[in-house]
C-alpha angles and dihedrals in degrees: 000000000000123000091247093056092044093053092050091052092049091051092050094045094045093049097055098071091048093052092048091049093050093049090048091054092049093049090048091051093050092049092048092050092049091049093049093046093047094049092045091053091048091050092051092048091050090048093052091045090053093054116091117246117254111241121190116229113253091249090059097039094058132029113251116253114225114239091234096046115151111254115253091241095050113130121215113247093240090057094057113098116240093245091055096052126093110278092247095051105103102173099087095098135093115211129177118247119231089273090057097252111136115236127188112227085221084080087079099048108128092038131092106248131203110196115198132179105220140194135190100214102045130112086240095052091106086071085084086078093053092045091052091049091049091050095049093047095051108025092097088058091052107271121138128180116212117198122205112187112213134179096204098111118068091320091284095151104050098144130105121253090260092051092048091051092050092046094051094047097043098044105031107012090236112193101165117099115284121192134207117282113277140170116259098188142018132043093320095048113151114249091243092058092041087059094044094049093045092066118112117269135305089033099040131070133080118304110266093218144325116319097033106159130218118190119211125192128226091271093059096256122135106234107165145021131206126193127245094261094054102105120222088247094052110128091227091059098039093047091054091047091050090050092053094044089056091058125084123241091259098046112099117235122222110247119232113259 
């Protein structure tokens, strides 16, 4: 064998052990890495499995329900038809103001309300001044006066809504709510006054004259009536108003009788 062939054989035979050794080392490293990784993952899994689960207390898991929560099937008062309300609830009507804008009387639920049929050419017309004073003195406590012009008595309210508004502002500075002219008795009686006058005595019955006064509690129930000649400053009227103002919106008032 020539030297050239001998050298080639030596090189081939001497390289084989080195290649095998290198491959063995690589395989060992891969296996070691796989073993370490697998065991590390298993250890973490076992550690997590050993820890107790965190459970929120019931008070934190769900929001508390107030004891006085409104039932799910409760219906707002303004959604109850008039004919399904208690007979003494008088706030189920929508009536235009003097400017023609409709206003639900439900707007005033929660207040003490004095409803008055008014007129501009009556001997009692100066009561506008006392009504305005009463309103201004007690409105912060929850009183509201509602005026309902009517032409039922001797034609003493002949003006248009615009004329009535101008008269009240120019002569008495009226700032309490005034509504469009209606009828408070007879065949064309407005449904509000039909309900008011249908109450049991001594509240019910047609108004005797202009400036008859119906008093309504914070729950929308008519509880008292005062005649036309009872002035807004009369102690009988103001004492009853003070009594109602002192009550909450959920406290029942005692009807007059």
